[in-house]
C-alpha positions as CSV (number, residue, x, y, z in Angstrom):
1,M,7.9,82.8,21.4
2,S,10.8,80.5,23.0
3,R,10.8,76.7,23.9
4,V,10.6,77.4,28.3
5,Y,13.6,75.2,29.8
6,N,13.1,73.3,32.4
7,P,16.9,72.2,34.2
8,E,15.2,70.4,37.1
9,S,14.1,67.6,35.0
10,V,13.5,64.4,35.9
11,G,16.6,63.0,33.8
12,K,19.1,64.8,35.1
13,D,17.8,64.1,38.6
14,R,18.4,60.1,37.6
15,T,21.5,61.0,35.8
16,R,23.0,62.9,39.3
17,L,21.3,60.1,41.4
18,S,22.8,57.4,39.6
19,K,26.2,58.7,39.8
20,S,25.6,59.6,43.5
21,I,24.3,55.7,43.8
22,V,27.9,54.6,42.0
23,L,30.0,57.1,44.8
24,A,27.9,55.5,47.5
25,L,28.3,51.9,46.5
26,R,32.5,52.6,45.8
27,E,32.3,53.5,49.6
28,L,29.9,50.9,50.9
29,M,32.4,48.3,49.0
30,K,35.5,50.0,51.4
31,Q,33.6,49.4,54.8
32,N,35.0,45.6,56.4
33,E,32.1,45.5,59.3
34,P,28.6,47.7,59.4
35,T,29.2,50.2,61.0
36,P,26.6,54.1,61.5
37,L,28.3,54.8,57.0
38,T,27.6,51.6,56.3
39,K,24.3,51.8,57.1
40,D,24.4,55.7,55.8
41,L,25.6,54.5,52.9
42,A,22.9,51.8,51.7
43,A,20.1,53.9,53.2
44,F,20.9,56.3,51.1
45,V,21.0,54.0,48.1
46,V,18.0,52.4,48.6
47,L,16.3,56.3,48.8
48,A,17.9,57.0,45.6
49,L,16.4,53.3,44.3
50,E,13.3,54.8,45.4
51,E,13.2,58.1,43.9
52,I,14.6,56.7,40.4
53,S,12.0,54.2,41.0
54,K,8.6,56.8,41.2
55,N,10.2,59.1,38.3
56,I,9.9,56.6,35.5
57,D,6.1,57.3,34.6
58,V,7.1,60.8,34.9
59,S,9.9,60.7,31.9
60,V,7.6,57.8,30.0
61,A,4.5,60.7,30.2
62,A,5.8,63.0,26.8
63,W,6.0,59.0,24.9
64,E,2.9,57.6,26.4
65,K,1.4,61.5,25.0
66,R,2.5,60.6,21.8
67,G,2.0,57.5,20.8
68,Y,5.4,56.0,21.9
69,W,4.2,53.0,23.2
70,V,6.8,50.4,22.7
71,K,9.3,53.0,23.8
72,A,7.4,53.8,26.8
73,D,7.6,50.0,27.7
74,K,11.1,49.5,27.0
75,F,12.3,52.6,28.7
76,R,9.7,51.1,31.7
77,L,11.5,47.7,31.2
78,E,15.0,48.7,31.1
79,W,14.4,51.1,34.4
80,E,12.4,48.0,36.7
81,W,14.9,46.9,38.7
82,A,15.5,49.9,40.6
83,G,12.9,49.5,42.4
84,N,13.4,45.5,43.0
85,F,16.3,45.9,44.0
86,A,15.3,49.2,46.1
87,K,13.1,46.6,48.2
88,T,15.5,43.9,48.9
89,L,18.7,46.5,49.8
90,K,16.2,47.8,52.2
91,T,15.0,44.3,53.4
92,G,18.3,43.7,53.9
93,L,19.1,47.0,55.7
94,T,16.5,46.8,58.2
95,Q,17.0,43.1,58.9
96,E,20.7,44.3,59.2
97,D,21.5,41.0,56.7
98,W,24.4,42.1,56.0
99,A,25.2,39.4,52.9
100,T,22.1,40.6,51.2
101,V,23.6,44.1,51.3
102,A,26.4,43.3,49.8
103,L,24.8,40.7,46.7
104,T,22.5,43.6,45.9
105,S,24.9,46.2,46.0
106,A,27.0,44.2,43.5
107,K,24.3,43.9,41.6
108,I,23.2,47.5,41.4
109,A,27.0,47.7,40.6
110,Q,26.4,45.8,37.6
111,K,23.4,47.6,36.8
112,L,25.2,51.4,36.6
113,N,28.7,50.0,35.2
114,K,28.4,52.6,32.4
115,V,27.9,55.2,34.7
116,T,30.9,57.4,34.9
117,V,32.6,59.8,37.7
118,P,35.4,61.8,37.7
119,E,37.6,62.1,40.0
120,R,36.5,65.8,40.6
121,H,32.5,66.0,41.0
122,R,30.8,68.1,42.8
123,L,28.1,65.7,44.1
124,G,29.2,65.7,47.5
125,T,28.5,63.3,50.3
126,P,24.6,63.0,50.1
127,W,24.4,59.9,52.1
128,I,25.0,61.9,56.0
129,G,22.2,61.5,57.0
130,A,20.5,58.5,55.5
131,W,19.5,56.2,57.8
132,T,17.3,58.3,60.1
133,R,15.2,59.4,57.2
134,L,14.9,55.5,55.7
135,K,13.7,54.5,59.3
136,P,9.9,53.8,59.7
């Protein structure tokens, strides 16, 4: 019997979300003043980071099942920043503290500096409407 292949794995989701975050950050850095697009971009980054943070335990479960505790803990520490930056960015965005949003966005960009997105990507503009999904 052959292996069961899952094309919708959390690793692929994390890669896709990372590339989308990089795209959103590029657009966010082009903004001169706060607009509805700026709020959408920042809100999308928050939502994507929260999704990445939420899926870390799913990624690590297979390693823990096999007893690779050190590898699992190292991976958790590697991605711990995602949840922290999501909270900081969300607070800055809801309070409209654009200095915090800019500073946190720069820190996120530093963390994702190895992620490459080609010019002809198929990611589209996933940040459209993200502000309405984020608002409480």
